[in-house]
C-alpha angles and dihedrals in degrees: 000000000000109000120219117243100237131130115270102226122164120237101242126182091218089063089063090060093042090052091050092049095047097045106023103026099143095043104118132247107194122194136184101219118227094210098054104010088230124131114253120203132191140134136254090261088056091049090052093050094049091045089056089052090048089051090057091047091050095049093038119043096005092050095215112171131194110288095020115131118235116194125213124198098183151122128242105290142129090262091056088049090054089051091051091060103032098050096049090037093064091049097261128118125250113218113196110206120203109235091199090070121097108277094243090051089054087052090051095053092044089051093044091049088049092223120197097198139019125208116195143180114241092246087070094052093110089049091052091051088050099049106026096089090055095050100094103188100037111114101172133032113196124197109217096225143070128277094264093059102033112135123251102238135144094236112097108248146177123221118240099215091045091051089053095045089054095047130090120267099227130062127168108219106227124226119227139150107323088219090066114123114264110164138025124200128171129216113245092253101227086156116037124331121333116269123217124234110203114205127198135215089252096050095044094050091046091050091052091049092052095043093055092058118110094250095050123043089326105213129171145155088286093056123113101192130188112192103200088169102095123256088229088062111077094318092301084294091300093296096131089056096041091048092054092049092052099035095238127164112251126209111196115199099201117198097333109091101153121122095256095050093047094049092049092053091045092051096041096047097034091237113195103182127039131182130198151110123290094255088065093050093048089054093049094046090055092051093047091051092046098045101034089232123141141208098215095156091061113101099173142011119202113206130193144143096080136010118299113243113233089227091058093048090051097046093053092042099045101032103036106018092238119146111228118206125186124217133187134204148111145244086253089056097052071253121273120093105145139015124194101231117152121242122232088253089066096060095095096049122109121262091254093051090050091052089054091059095044090055090063113095092253145265122298117264125222108268094037117096113191138183139175116220134187124237089275092053098253115147113246125220121264092242101126090246112061103091121198144138112312116232125181140185136178148121095288096042120095119255092200137356119261112279094008102291123154104013089166088072090073128073122225091250094054106266125134115234105224096193090233126121117213150115137252125216131214091269095053098258113147125206122197112212096177149323111273090242092047103049109122111228110197121173091334093310128108120234119193111234088194094055093045090050094048090050091052091048086064090067107105092229097046118099098173135358133190124189126193140161115267125188115272124193094235114012100049091243141353131200117276110193119203117196135194107201123220115259114284096012132110111199119182129220091243092053092051093045090051092049092049090050089076094045109048139028112284095244088056094064109118117255088210132034120186134178128227130188096219124013113229108247130197128228092276099046096266122135111257104231088174088062092045092050089054094047091051099034092121096042119136122204105242095225098036120113103220088198089058132314143168139259120246109262113269111239 
């Protein structure tokens, strides 16, 4: 094989920050600070300078060495950004812990990661005091604040701003193998213990390059981006890296993620791109409607984490002129795999036809290979109809879990089993029909819990809906639909069933509809069906004959 005569330069995360500092140095990074509530402003050049100081503090008094894990328990702020770059820049691994997990689960992942230091925002000081004595390998706890606002806790701690002020100004970012570990993020562990996805410098930089493209997140120097998706959740979907690559302005919301706070930041900073999960957009929509406020500078919202309800898409599109795009991915995929951007051939379609395409999980991005296979492992055609188990592979998709967990998630021929069931069409659009564990199997037929939930979300009185299969005396299982009503509404089971009758096949109609005051949500904002199954484990369908019975007529 004839080798090309090109320079062999490693892909380093620190080079993203250096590029932004040199070429977009005054472009702003704006943060709402958790310790004071004030807005902090500086530019990419300032971020680079402070990250160099932080690198000296890490390798000096904190004694962090290449390969060491450094945990953060923090919101989206400029300080968290500095840690993103300084920790990986010195050759260590930044482990972003999700503070919404149960405290003992946080202890478990810190111990499993064998972290040497933990950096935390002051809002998590009580959490730190509760878990510190259980974290066996942690040598240093660092409060991400200044001396005047450091928390009063029992745990011995250092202060972030003091560490930086005492550190040297200059740091030469080293070059090393681009396949060296750079980031560690754990799955939320809704089934079994969390599993760690260990990202490399190479995978992170390639993911940033891809996500900056027009058909992905589409960021550029004209972008004013607000990642509402937390930096502790899959690196805020890679936005802090892609924004540095493109020289975008970043607006970091800190700990205040309510509708009013988000709208104020959007309006004040003229944000044009926002990223987050559906629960955030539901809360913002409610605030916009109640207050009469608008978000006119926003051109696009990228939504992920769970399926986008059609009612939400239409509300933002029709009432506020905001384009809603759906993305799909996983912690194990860094996370982006698909984004729902329309193609030129769709321009002449009707509005309703465009909505149908936008409700797909999105179109495959370069770098992500995908296939759907049947239960026997046969690859299914890309016809937009043949649903099977979704497998993926690519340069920013894990080849194994950290410390050998979950080998059953990988096929013998090198693909990752996502756990999703769906189909792919000839244009590369993928549609998720269910999670493998959530498919409702009724009388030998599959019912999509996702489609049933999305249909229910179209009811004017429904805020959230979750459908899952519940044991039935004759038909193995039937759909049970759990609904959280919108405030100040009182929907009935009959009104919801009547509404659904015009949306889904008759035999899909849920045999039971129950109401809940507050839907149980996981650490990343997803509805916890495991919790719902526990709550309703003794539920009996009202019309079922537990001595026999019949399935609703299919049709």
